[in-house]
mmCIF file of the N, C-alpha and C atoms, coordinates in Angstrom:
data_MODEL
# 
_entry.id   MODEL 
# 
loop_
_atom_site.group_PDB 
_atom_site.id 
_atom_site.type_symbol 
_atom_site.label_atom_id 
_atom_site.label_alt_id 
_atom_site.label_comp_id 
_atom_site.label_asym_id 
_atom_site.label_entity_id 
_atom_site.label_seq_id 
_atom_site.pdbx_PDB_ins_code 
_atom_site.Cartn_x 
_atom_site.Cartn_y 
_atom_site.Cartn_z 
_atom_site.occupancy 
_atom_site.B_iso_or_equiv 
_atom_site.pdbx_formal_charge 
_atom_site.auth_seq_id 
_atom_site.auth_comp_id 
_atom_site.auth_asym_id 
_atom_site.auth_atom_id 
_atom_site.pdbx_PDB_model_num 
ATOM 1   N N  . ARG A 1 1  ? 78.223  101.277 109.727 1.00 0.00 ? 1  ARG A N  1 
ATOM 2   C CA . ARG A 1 1  ? 79.212  102.340 109.649 1.00 0.00 ? 1  ARG A CA 1 
ATOM 3   C C  . ARG A 1 1  ? 79.899  102.332 108.230 1.00 0.00 ? 1  ARG A C  1 
ATOM 4   N N  . LYS A 1 2  ? 80.072  103.591 107.707 1.00 0.00 ? 2  LYS A N  1 
ATOM 5   C CA . LYS A 1 2  ? 80.738  103.725 106.445 1.00 0.00 ? 2  LYS A CA 1 
ATOM 6   C C  . LYS A 1 2  ? 82.317  103.705 106.679 1.00 0.00 ? 2  LYS A C  1 
ATOM 7   N N  . LEU A 1 3  ? 82.954  103.499 105.422 1.00 0.00 ? 3  LEU A N  1 
ATOM 8   C CA . LEU A 1 3  ? 84.345  103.437 105.493 1.00 0.00 ? 3  LEU A CA 1 
ATOM 9   C C  . LEU A 1 3  ? 84.990  104.720 105.920 1.00 0.00 ? 3  LEU A C  1 
ATOM 10  N N  . VAL A 1 4  ? 84.281  105.800 105.503 1.00 0.00 ? 4  VAL A N  1 
ATOM 11  C CA . VAL A 1 4  ? 84.735  107.191 105.702 1.00 0.00 ? 4  VAL A CA 1 
ATOM 12  C C  . VAL A 1 4  ? 84.796  107.407 107.279 1.00 0.00 ? 4  VAL A C  1 
ATOM 13  N N  . ASP A 1 5  ? 83.728  107.049 107.982 1.00 0.00 ? 5  ASP A N  1 
ATOM 14  C CA . ASP A 1 5  ? 83.540  107.097 109.380 1.00 0.00 ? 5  ASP A CA 1 
ATOM 15  C C  . ASP A 1 5  ? 84.835  106.355 110.145 1.00 0.00 ? 5  ASP A C  1 
ATOM 16  N N  . ILE A 1 6  ? 85.114  105.229 109.547 1.00 0.00 ? 6  ILE A N  1 
ATOM 17  C CA . ILE A 1 6  ? 86.115  104.461 110.293 1.00 0.00 ? 6  ILE A CA 1 
ATOM 18  C C  . ILE A 1 6  ? 87.579  105.008 109.954 1.00 0.00 ? 6  ILE A C  1 
ATOM 19  N N  . GLU A 1 7  ? 87.680  105.614 108.748 1.00 0.00 ? 7  GLU A N  1 
ATOM 20  C CA . GLU A 1 7  ? 88.975  106.430 108.451 1.00 0.00 ? 7  GLU A CA 1 
ATOM 21  C C  . GLU A 1 7  ? 89.065  107.647 109.385 1.00 0.00 ? 7  GLU A C  1 
ATOM 22  N N  . HIS A 1 8  ? 88.057  108.315 109.588 1.00 0.00 ? 8  HIS A N  1 
ATOM 23  C CA . HIS A 1 8  ? 88.035  109.475 110.617 1.00 0.00 ? 8  HIS A CA 1 
ATOM 24  C C  . HIS A 1 8  ? 88.407  109.012 111.995 1.00 0.00 ? 8  HIS A C  1 
ATOM 25  N N  . ALA A 1 9  ? 87.777  107.961 112.424 1.00 0.00 ? 9  ALA A N  1 
ATOM 26  C CA . ALA A 1 9  ? 88.080  107.508 113.791 1.00 0.00 ? 9  ALA A CA 1 
ATOM 27  C C  . ALA A 1 9  ? 89.589  107.027 113.884 1.00 0.00 ? 9  ALA A C  1 
ATOM 28  N N  . LEU A 1 10 ? 90.096  106.452 112.921 1.00 0.00 ? 10 LEU A N  1 
ATOM 29  C CA . LEU A 1 10 ? 91.463  105.980 112.903 1.00 0.00 ? 10 LEU A CA 1 
ATOM 30  C C  . LEU A 1 10 ? 92.354  107.227 113.017 1.00 0.00 ? 10 LEU A C  1 
ATOM 31  N N  . SER A 1 11 ? 92.181  108.273 112.107 1.00 0.00 ? 11 SER A N  1 
ATOM 32  C CA . SER A 1 11 ? 93.107  109.419 112.057 1.00 0.00 ? 11 SER A CA 1 
ATOM 33  C C  . SER A 1 11 ? 92.938  110.188 113.501 1.00 0.00 ? 11 SER A C  1 
ATOM 34  N N  . ASP A 1 12 ? 91.838  110.182 114.032 1.00 0.00 ? 12 ASP A N  1 
ATOM 35  C CA . ASP A 1 12 ? 91.519  110.674 115.467 1.00 0.00 ? 12 ASP A CA 1 
ATOM 36  C C  . ASP A 1 12 ? 92.513  109.968 116.427 1.00 0.00 ? 12 ASP A C  1 
ATOM 37  N N  . LEU A 1 13 ? 92.480  108.544 116.287 1.00 0.00 ? 13 LEU A N  1 
ATOM 38  C CA . LEU A 1 13 ? 93.256  107.846 117.261 1.00 0.00 ? 13 LEU A CA 1 
ATOM 39  C C  . LEU A 1 13 ? 94.739  108.023 117.082 1.00 0.00 ? 13 LEU A C  1 
ATOM 40  N N  . GLU A 1 14 ? 95.030  108.209 115.733 1.00 0.00 ? 14 GLU A N  1 
ATOM 41  C CA . GLU A 1 14 ? 96.536  108.410 115.350 1.00 0.00 ? 14 GLU A CA 1 
ATOM 42  C C  . GLU A 1 14 ? 96.924  109.767 116.106 1.00 0.00 ? 14 GLU A C  1 
ATOM 43  N N  . GLU A 1 15 ? 96.089  110.802 116.045 1.00 0.00 ? 15 GLU A N  1 
ATOM 44  C CA . GLU A 1 15 ? 96.353  111.993 116.607 1.00 0.00 ? 15 GLU A CA 1 
ATOM 45  C C  . GLU A 1 15 ? 96.589  112.014 118.064 1.00 0.00 ? 15 GLU A C  1 
ATOM 46  N N  . LYS A 1 16 ? 95.643  111.239 118.724 1.00 0.00 ? 16 LYS A N  1 
ATOM 47  C CA . LYS A 1 16 ? 95.746  111.148 120.170 1.00 0.00 ? 16 LYS A CA 1 
ATOM 48  C C  . LYS A 1 16 ? 97.075  110.374 120.559 1.00 0.00 ? 16 LYS A C  1 
ATOM 49  N N  . TYR A 1 17 ? 97.403  109.290 119.784 1.00 0.00 ? 17 TYR A N  1 
ATOM 50  C CA . TYR A 1 17 ? 98.584  108.560 120.052 1.00 0.00 ? 17 TYR A CA 1 
ATOM 51  C C  . TYR A 1 17 ? 99.782  109.449 119.985 1.00 0.00 ? 17 TYR A C  1 
ATOM 52  N N  . LYS A 1 18 ? 99.835  110.259 118.834 1.00 0.00 ? 18 LYS A N  1 
ATOM 53  C CA . LYS A 1 18 ? 100.942 111.033 118.715 1.00 0.00 ? 18 LYS A CA 1 
ATOM 54  C C  . LYS A 1 18 ? 101.027 112.065 119.848 1.00 0.00 ? 18 LYS A C  1 
ATOM 55  N N  . GLN A 1 19 ? 99.910  112.606 120.398 1.00 0.00 ? 19 GLN A N  1 
ATOM 56  C CA . GLN A 1 19 ? 100.069 113.537 121.514 1.00 0.00 ? 19 GLN A CA 1 
ATOM 57  C C  . GLN A 1 19 ? 100.473 112.903 122.714 1.00 0.00 ? 19 GLN A C  1 
ATOM 58  N N  . ALA A 1 20 ? 99.959  111.693 122.938 1.00 0.00 ? 20 ALA A N  1 
ATOM 59  C CA . ALA A 1 20 ? 100.213 110.913 124.213 1.00 0.00 ? 20 ALA A CA 1 
ATOM 60  C C  . ALA A 1 20 ? 101.861 110.587 124.119 1.00 0.00 ? 20 ALA A C  1 
ATOM 61  N N  . ASN A 1 21 ? 102.337 110.252 122.874 1.00 0.00 ? 21 ASN A N  1 
ATOM 62  C CA . ASN A 1 21 ? 103.728 109.846 122.774 1.00 0.00 ? 21 ASN A CA 1 
ATOM 63  C C  . ASN A 1 21 ? 104.636 111.096 123.159 1.00 0.00 ? 21 ASN A C  1 
ATOM 64  N N  . ALA A 1 22 ? 104.291 112.253 122.648 1.00 0.00 ? 22 ALA A N  1 
ATOM 65  C CA . ALA A 1 22 ? 105.014 113.484 122.779 1.00 0.00 ? 22 ALA A CA 1 
ATOM 66  C C  . ALA A 1 22 ? 104.990 113.736 124.365 1.00 0.00 ? 22 ALA A C  1 
ATOM 67  N N  . ILE A 1 23 ? 103.832 113.641 125.045 1.00 0.00 ? 23 ILE A N  1 
ATOM 68  C CA . ILE A 1 23 ? 103.720 113.924 126.472 1.00 0.00 ? 23 ILE A CA 1 
ATOM 69  C C  . ILE A 1 23 ? 104.693 113.064 127.255 1.00 0.00 ? 23 ILE A C  1 
ATOM 70  N N  . ILE A 1 24 ? 104.703 111.723 126.775 1.00 0.00 ? 24 ILE A N  1 
ATOM 71  C CA . ILE A 1 24 ? 105.582 110.723 127.426 1.00 0.00 ? 24 ILE A CA 1 
ATOM 72  C C  . ILE A 1 24 ? 107.022 111.036 127.455 1.00 0.00 ? 24 ILE A C  1 
ATOM 73  N N  . LYS A 1 25 ? 107.364 111.369 126.078 1.00 0.00 ? 25 LYS A N  1 
ATOM 74  C CA . LYS A 1 25 ? 108.816 111.751 125.760 1.00 0.00 ? 25 LYS A CA 1 
ATOM 75  C C  . LYS A 1 25 ? 109.206 112.881 126.737 1.00 0.00 ? 25 LYS A C  1 
ATOM 76  N N  . GLU A 1 26 ? 108.264 114.021 126.781 1.00 0.00 ? 26 GLU A N  1 
ATOM 77  C CA . GLU A 1 26 ? 108.503 115.108 127.548 1.00 0.00 ? 26 GLU A CA 1 
ATOM 78  C C  . GLU A 1 26 ? 108.760 114.752 129.032 1.00 0.00 ? 26 GLU A C  1 
ATOM 79  N N  . LYS A 1 27 ? 107.924 113.919 129.563 1.00 0.00 ? 27 LYS A N  1 
ATOM 80  C CA . LYS A 1 27 ? 108.050 113.505 131.008 1.00 0.00 ? 27 LYS A CA 1 
ATOM 81  C C  . LYS A 1 27 ? 109.365 112.712 131.205 1.00 0.00 ? 27 LYS A C  1 
ATOM 82  N N  . GLU A 1 28 ? 109.632 111.840 130.286 1.00 0.00 ? 28 GLU A N  1 
ATOM 83  C CA . GLU A 1 28 ? 110.897 111.105 130.411 1.00 0.00 ? 28 GLU A CA 1 
ATOM 84  C C  . GLU A 1 28 ? 112.091 112.039 130.419 1.00 0.00 ? 28 GLU A C  1 
ATOM 85  N N  . TYR A 1 29 ? 112.050 112.985 129.562 1.00 0.00 ? 29 TYR A N  1 
ATOM 86  C CA . TYR A 1 29 ? 113.141 114.036 129.456 1.00 0.00 ? 29 TYR A CA 1 
ATOM 87  C C  . TYR A 1 29 ? 113.184 114.762 130.996 1.00 0.00 ? 29 TYR A C  1 
ATOM 88  N N  . LEU A 1 30 ? 112.216 115.224 131.420 1.00 0.00 ? 30 LEU A N  1 
ATOM 89  C CA . LEU A 1 30 ? 112.153 115.887 132.757 1.00 0.00 ? 30 LEU A CA 1 
ATOM 90  C C  . LEU A 1 30 ? 112.682 115.031 133.779 1.00 0.00 ? 30 LEU A C  1 
ATOM 91  N N  . ILE A 1 31 ? 112.205 113.849 133.854 1.00 0.00 ? 31 ILE A N  1 
ATOM 92  C CA . ILE A 1 31 ? 112.560 112.791 134.997 1.00 0.00 ? 31 ILE A CA 1 
ATOM 93  C C  . ILE A 1 31 ? 114.208 112.554 134.847 1.00 0.00 ? 31 ILE A C  1 
ATOM 94  N N  . CYS A 1 32 ? 114.660 112.394 133.674 1.00 0.00 ? 32 CYS A N  1 
ATOM 95  C CA . CYS A 1 32 ? 116.107 112.055 133.341 1.00 0.00 ? 32 CYS A CA 1 
ATOM 96  C C  . CYS A 1 32 ? 116.833 113.358 134.016 1.00 0.00 ? 32 CYS A C  1 
ATOM 97  N N  . ASN A 1 33 ? 116.392 114.575 133.723 1.00 0.00 ? 33 ASN A N  1 
ATOM 98  C CA . ASN A 1 33 ? 117.153 115.804 134.115 1.00 0.00 ? 33 ASN A CA 1 
ATOM 99  C C  . ASN A 1 33 ? 117.010 115.862 135.630 1.00 0.00 ? 33 ASN A C  1 
ATOM 100 N N  . LEU A 1 34 ? 115.935 115.557 136.221 1.00 0.00 ? 34 LEU A N  1 
ATOM 101 C CA . LEU A 1 34 ? 115.842 115.656 137.699 1.00 0.00 ? 34 LEU A CA 1 
ATOM 102 C C  . LEU A 1 34 ? 116.721 114.550 138.306 1.00 0.00 ? 34 LEU A C  1 
ATOM 103 N N  . LEU A 1 35 ? 116.789 113.357 137.736 1.00 0.00 ? 35 LEU A N  1 
ATOM 104 C CA . LEU A 1 35 ? 117.729 112.283 138.349 1.00 0.00 ? 35 LEU A CA 1 
ATOM 105 C C  . LEU A 1 35 ? 119.128 112.654 138.170 1.00 0.00 ? 35 LEU A C  1 
ATOM 106 N N  . ARG A 1 36 ? 119.478 113.386 137.119 1.00 0.00 ? 36 ARG A N  1 
ATOM 107 C CA . ARG A 1 36 ? 121.034 113.692 136.977 1.00 0.00 ? 36 ARG A CA 1 
ATOM 108 C C  . ARG A 1 36 ? 121.323 114.883 137.878 1.00 0.00 ? 36 ARG A C  1 
ATOM 109 N N  . SER A 1 37 ? 120.465 115.776 138.096 1.00 0.00 ? 37 SER A N  1 
ATOM 110 C CA . SER A 1 37 ? 120.854 116.972 138.935 1.00 0.00 ? 37 SER A CA 1 
ATOM 111 C C  . SER A 1 37 ? 121.066 116.718 140.396 1.00 0.00 ? 37 SER A C  1 
# 
């Protein structure tokens, strides 16, 4: 495997990680609102 391939794989993982993080934050926010109401 070339270094470029590894860099691409890493940036893909980073994107997925950011998306997952955003979804988790969103769900936490929704759950907190549900619990408060």
